[in-house]
N, C-alpha and C positions, 0 to 999 in steps of 0.2 A: 740639460742640468733644469730642473723645473724653477721657481723663483722660491717653493718653502726650500727645497734642499738649498739654497744659495742662502737663504734665511737663514737655516740651520748654522752653514758653514762657517756663515759671519757672525754667528752670536756664542759657537765655539772658539773659534778664533778671539774675539774681548773676552770672553770668558779666561782664557788661558793667558791673553798676554797680562791683564788685569791681576790674575791670579801670580805672577812674576813679576810682580812690582808692590805685592802689596808690603812686602816693608818700608819700600821705595814711600810709598803712602802715609804710612805713622810716622817715619823720622822725617819728611817733608813736610805734618802737619804738624811736629814736635819743633821743627826749627822754625817757622811760623811764628810758631806761639812764644818761640825763647825772645823772639824780635820782638820788642814794645812797641807797637806801632798806634799809642793813644793819640791825639787829634796834634798835626805839626811833625809828629816820629816818624811817618810812614814810607821813606824812602830805603831805609835798610833793608827792608821786607820786599820792599819795588823793586829792587836789583837785582833779589833769588828770581822772583817771578820773568825779570825780566831775561834774564840769564838761560833759565829753563825752557821761557817760551824760543828762542832763538837757536836753541841747541836742539831744537825737534822739526828747525825748518819755517817755523814762523816768522815773517818780516816783523817787525816789532814799530811800535811808535809811542814817544811820549806826547802825554797831552797833558796840557796845566787848563784850568778851568780861567774863565775870561770873571773876574767880579763885576765888573762893569755892566757885561751880559746878564748876567745871574740877575743882579739886584733890577735890571731894566723885565724880566722875563717875569712877572708875576704868580707862575708856580714854580721857579726854578727857587733854591733858599736864599736866604739874605747871608751873602761871607762870612763864617763864624772867622776865619783868620786868615793871616796874609797867605797866598800860593806861592811866592815866590822860594823856589828849592821842594816845591812839592809838585806832584804830577800822578797822574794814571799811565799805566800800559794798556796798550791797545795795538792789536795785534791780529794777523792775518794767513793763514794756511791758504794760498788761493786753488782754485780747483780747475777742472778743464773748462770750465764754461758750461752755460745752459743747465746746471744743477740749481737745488735751493739752498740758501746760504743758512746757516746756524752759529749765536753768537752766544757765548758760556760768560759768565759772568758772577762775579764775586768784589766783595768787598773786602778792603784790607784794617780800613779802620776800627778802632776798639773803643769801650769806653773805658776810663778809670779805673783801678781799683781801691773802694774806701778803707776796709780793713784787714791787710794780708795777714793780720796776727791769727784772723778768726779761721784762715784757711787750713784744710787741713793737709793739703799738697799746695806747696809755695806756685804763687801765680803764675811766674814766669820758668816753674821748673818742668813744665810739660812731662810730666811725670805718667807714665804708661803702670794702670792697677784696676784691677777689676774688670778689665776688658775694655777699657776707658783712657783715652789722653785727658789730662784735668790742664787748666789753665784758663789763666784769661783772653776771651777771642778762642778758644777752642771749638766752642759750640756757635758764636755767633762773629765771624764765622769762618776762621781759618780752616777748619776740619772740611766746608762744603767746597773755600776756595781749594785746596790741597784735591782733595777728590777731582776735583775739573779739572787742575793740572795734571791728571796721570790720567784722564778719560782722552784729554786734547794730545798725552802723546801716543796711546793708545791707538788714536782713529792713525794719528801720521804713520805709522807703524803699519797697520793691518786695511788700511782704505791707500794703496796709493794711486786707483784710479780714479777718483770722487771727483763731480762733474760740479758738487758746490763748495762755496769757499766755507771757511772754518774759522770763525770772530773770537777773539778770546778777550778781556776785559779784566783787570784790577784795579779798583778803583777807592778814591779816598775819598772820605764824608759823608758816608752814606749815613752815618750815628746824628749828624747834626744840619742835616739842609739836601744832599743830594747832589750836590752840585758837579761830582765826581763823575757815574752816570751820564749826568744830563749833556756833559763836556763829551765825553768818549761819543755819543750821538749825533751831537753837531759837526766833530768831527768827521764824520760820514760814515761809521762803523755800524750803524742800521744793517740789519737781516732780515731773511723772511720772517724769522721768527726767535726765540730771545727764551734762555735759562741762564736762571740765577740761581745761586748753589744753598739758599738759606736753608736751614734747619729745619724740615718740614716732615721730619720722623718718616719718611718717604712717603708723603702724601704731596699730593699736585697744588701747588698752592698758587690761586687767582685771582684774590682778594682784599684789598689793604682798605683801612679807614684814612680820613683826610687827618693832617697834624699840623697844627700852630703849636710855636711856643711864644712866650711871653717874658716880661722882664716887670716884674712890678717892685716899684721902687718910692719908701715911706721914707718924706723926713722932717723931722722934730724939732732940730737945736736940742745939743749935747749939754749936760747941766747937771745938778746935784742932785741925788734921789730924794733931796728933801724940798725939792724946790718943784717936782712933778706932780702933774694933775692926772685927770683920768684920760687923756686923749692925746697920747704920744705915738710915735710912731708904731709900736704894735700894734694897738688900740686899730691903727689906720688900716694898715695891712690886714687886719682881722676882719675887717668890714669890706674889702673890697675881695679878698679871698673867699667872703660867704657870698656876695655877688655873685663870684664863678663857677662858686657851687649851686645854685639856683640856674644858668643857663647849663650846665650838666644835667642837671634832674632835668632841664626842659627837654632836652632833645633825646635824650631817651627814655621818652615818657610820653605815647609808647615807638619805642622802634620798631618801623613799617618796614624796612627792609628784610624782608628774609633772610639775604645773602647774610647780613651781620647780627639780626635776632635768633637766628640758628645754633652762635657762637656763643651767646651767653643773656642774661637778662639786659644788664648795662653794657655794651662795647664800647659806647663812645666815654671813653674815661678822663678825668683829669690828674694831673699827676703834678705835688709840688716836690719838686728834686733836689734843691739846691733856697737853702736860707741862709742870711749871711746877715749880721751888723755888730755894733757895741764893744767896748774894749774894756768895760767895766762893771761889776755887777750893781753897784750904787752910782751909778752913773748914768742917765737917759742917753740913750746913742741916739746919733746925729742922724744916721739912716740906717733903714732897715730894707733888705732885698730878698724880694722871692722869685725864684724862676721856676717856670710853671709849663706844664707840656698838656696841651686841650684837643681831643681828638671828637673826628666829628663823623658824618655818614656821606653818603651821595647825591641826597640834595640841596649840600650845602656847598657854597663857592670859599676856598679859603679867606678872601678878600671880605666876605660878608660873614665869618667867623670872627675875624679878626674887628670890624664894625660894630658887633653885635658887643664883644668883650670890653671893646674900650668904652662904650657908650654904658654899660654896666659896672663899669670902674668909676666911671665920671661921677653916676648916681649915685653908688654905695658911699666913695671915702675920694671926695675932690682933690683932697690932697695928695692923692699916692699916682703918681705918674706910671704909665703902661708904653712899653717899648716890644717890639716884634724883632725876634731874630730866629736866626737858622731857619727851620722850617716855618714853610705856605704849603705844605703837600693835599693835594686833592683827595679823595678818595677815589677807588678803582675798580673794575671788577673785570677781570679775562675770561671770553666762554671756556664753559666747559665742557665743549666741543667742536670738531674740525681738525684736524690734518695733524698740528702739533700733538693735541692734546690724546688725540688718537694713536700719534706713533710714540709719546713717551709712555703712554699707557702701557700699549702693547709690549714696549720693551721690559717693563715694571712688573707684567704678566709672565714676561718668559723668562726672568731670573728671579724674582721676588716666587713668583708661584701660586699668587693672590690680585684677585681685580684690586687696583688703584682705587684709594680715597682720595677726596679732596679736602682742602682746607682754607677756609678764610682768616687772615689775621687782624683781631683787634690794634693793628699797629702797622705803619706802613711800609714798603720795602724799595727799592729801584723798578720795581715792575710798573713803579706809576708813569714813569717815563716813556713807555714804551707803546706805540700805538697799533701795532698790528700784535701779532699771536706771541702769548708770554707767559710764563710758568715757573713759579719756582720749587724745586726739587731737590732736595738734601737731608740728612743724617740723623740719625735720634741724636738728640742733645738736652742737656739740663743745666739749669741755673744759668739762662742767660742772664747777664746784668750783673750779678748775683755772685756769693760766695761760693767757694768749688763749683767755676764753671767746668763744664766737660763735655764730650763729645765721644761716639761708640764706637769702637775700633771697626768691628764688622759691619756694621751699614754705612762706613765711611766709603770700603769694597765695595759694598753693593749697590751704592750710591755712583762711584768711579762708574763699575759695570753698566748699569742704568743708563746712563749720559752716554757713554762710548756709544754703546748699541743704538741709540736712538740717536745720535751724531751721526754715527755712519752709515747708517740705512736713512737721513734726512740728506746727506749731501753725496749720497752718491749718483 
């Protein structure tokens, strides 16, 4: 039998095995969405992932991030919440030896819902409508995680003679620091290549910007409105934010990195995600707080960006305190060539019937921690972090098929 015939037989076996699990994939995604895994509440869903991996033969371990070690690493996140009772699922399906290993990964944590009353489909209902599964985390990224779990079960079924190990991880805290994936890799779950199930619309995600988070705090002394002058906490905070906006403009004019310049005109964005303070309209607030997310490119290190932001706030509004939290992620770019890229592209071509496209993110992913070959690949999704988040069912099935075929051929 020729190599091409073997490949054809494997492709058919993978296609059929995934198709048999189509309904299972949909229900698994829905069950993960129903389990509300906001920061600190990941464990009920991790139990489900743990059980499924054990059921198909994986050796499973729980990995708890080490907050002190993370704090000491200039590229890990500042611990955002205690890790007590929280852990990542890390698993291995061992091969016979001598083959290439592949690590499939996804994050289970999600961002909160701000206005559930504005959703057409209740955020935790995981309704299926219009060919989509609706709900918080459906697209970012429980759909991709479910597709990878199905892919792993297919490889376990159809490839009982693999030489290479298949590694799997379901990590926490990707949305606020990244110490989940960082911990799993430190625990010995590296591999020759890594695939991450972010929603890429079936494109090969290879790059992401750097990100730091900061907390701005402006104090002013609470008091009656009739005693207020023109320089209260709000005015001080506004001056600090204006200074940060100037830095944002500086690093985007011009963008010389062709990887990110091709994405959009200003790829390094600043977002003020939270603002809080004050208890009464006619009272000067004691303190106002703004939480800021700041993006940057490969020409800057997280520590450099932090130093620049600190300096600008000191100059623009000395009364404002700036503290850094969660992310200190450097920008990354993995090659768009080489064995992993070729293998995933070939599987995509075989299953989807078109040449795979690449995509660079103006955000960060856990791929930044991987020193070797790594790509993101996942389904079509929409409204990530927003109202009426969804993931497309058909591309979930396609993702599972492409990833299973890639994993089967890679670890053969």
